[in-house]
C-alpha positions as CSV (number, residue, x, y, z in Angstrom):
1,X,11.0,-12.0,-7.9
2,X,12.1,-15.5,-8.7
3,X,14.1,-16.4,-11.7
4,X,12.4,-18.9,-14.0
5,X,15.0,-19.5,-16.7
6,X,15.9,-23.2,-16.7
7,X,19.4,-22.4,-17.9
8,X,20.0,-20.0,-15.1
9,X,21.9,-21.7,-12.2
10,X,20.0,-19.5,-9.6
11,X,16.6,-20.9,-10.6
12,X,14.2,-21.0,-7.6
13,X,16.2,-18.5,-5.6
14,X,15.6,-14.7,-5.4
15,X,17.0,-12.8,-8.3
16,X,20.0,-10.8,-7.1
17,X,19.1,-8.0,-9.4
18,X,15.8,-7.5,-7.6
19,X,16.1,-4.8,-4.9
20,X,13.0,-6.1,-3.1
21,X,13.8,-8.6,-0.4
22,X,11.5,-11.4,0.6
23,X,12.7,-10.9,4.2
24,X,12.3,-7.1,4.3
25,X,9.9,-6.0,7.0
26,X,6.7,-4.4,5.9
27,X,5.8,-0.9,6.9
28,X,2.7,-1.9,8.7
29,X,4.8,-4.0,11.1
30,X,6.3,-0.8,12.4
31,X,3.0,1.1,12.7
32,X,1.4,-1.2,15.2
33,X,-2.3,-1.4,15.6
34,X,-4.4,0.6,13.2
35,X,-6.1,2.4,16.0
36,X,-2.8,3.8,17.2
37,X,-1.7,4.7,13.7
38,X,-4.8,6.9,13.2
39,X,-4.9,8.4,16.7
40,X,-5.3,12.1,16.7
41,X,-2.0,14.1,16.8
42,X,-1.6,17.7,17.6
43,X,1.4,19.7,16.3
44,X,2.8,22.6,18.4
45,X,5.6,24.9,17.5
46,X,7.8,26.3,20.3
47,X,10.0,29.3,19.8
48,X,13.2,28.6,21.9
49,X,15.7,31.3,22.9
50,X,19.3,30.6,23.7
51,X,20.0,27.6,21.5
52,X,23.8,27.8,20.7
53,X,25.0,24.4,19.4
54,X,24.0,20.8,18.7
55,X,24.5,19.9,22.3
56,X,21.8,22.4,23.4
57,X,19.5,21.2,20.6
58,X,19.9,17.6,21.7
59,X,19.3,18.5,25.3
60,X,16.0,20.3,24.5
61,X,15.0,17.4,22.3
62,X,15.7,14.8,25.0
63,X,13.7,16.8,27.6
64,X,10.7,17.2,25.3
65,X,10.5,13.6,24.2
66,X,10.2,12.5,27.8
67,X,7.0,14.5,28.3
68,X,4.0,12.1,28.5
69,X,2.0,12.2,25.3
70,X,4.8,13.5,23.1
71,X,5.3,11.3,20.0
72,X,7.9,13.2,17.9
73,X,10.2,16.1,18.4
74,X,12.2,18.1,15.8
75,X,14.4,20.9,17.1
76,X,15.9,23.3,14.6
77,X,19.0,25.1,15.7
78,X,18.9,27.6,12.8
79,X,15.3,28.6,13.3
80,X,15.4,28.4,17.1
81,X,12.2,26.4,17.3
82,X,10.9,23.0,18.1
83,X,8.1,21.2,16.3
84,X,6.4,18.8,18.7
85,X,3.8,16.2,17.8
86,X,1.8,15.1,20.8
87,X,-1.5,13.8,22.0
88,X,-4.3,16.3,22.2
89,X,-4.5,15.9,26.0
90,X,-0.9,16.8,26.5
91,X,-0.7,20.0,28.5
92,X,1.3,22.8,26.6
93,X,2.6,24.0,30.0
94,X,4.4,20.6,30.3
95,X,6.2,21.3,27.0
96,X,7.3,24.7,28.2
97,X,8.4,23.3,31.5
98,X,10.5,20.6,29.8
99,X,12.3,23.3,27.8
100,X,12.9,25.3,31.0
101,X,14.3,22.1,32.7
102,X,16.8,21.9,29.8
103,X,17.9,25.4,30.6
104,X,16.1,27.5,27.9
105,X,13.1,29.7,27.5
106,X,10.2,28.7,25.3
107,X,7.1,30.3,24.0
108,X,4.3,28.9,21.9
109,X,4.0,30.2,18.4
110,X,0.5,31.3,17.6
């Protein structure tokens, strides 16, 4: 919002009280092409045994995010589970293998 008061010395400049910035990036700049933003996503919940601390949670998260087709991973230490958003053609066995490579046992929640 621009100030229009002729007695205001900041005339023609952005109003400092306005929280919106003219230089703030728009959300659609982060989403990329519309086709990718609306691509089908599958959500799988893995039950993981043996999570002890944040280091183990991060280790599982790092291994899962490297699997081809995985878009987002959220590992809950308290629940002992991981929510994985991935492409429909991503094999579920690859997710279980990634958790095993991190040193834990996983099962798919049905």
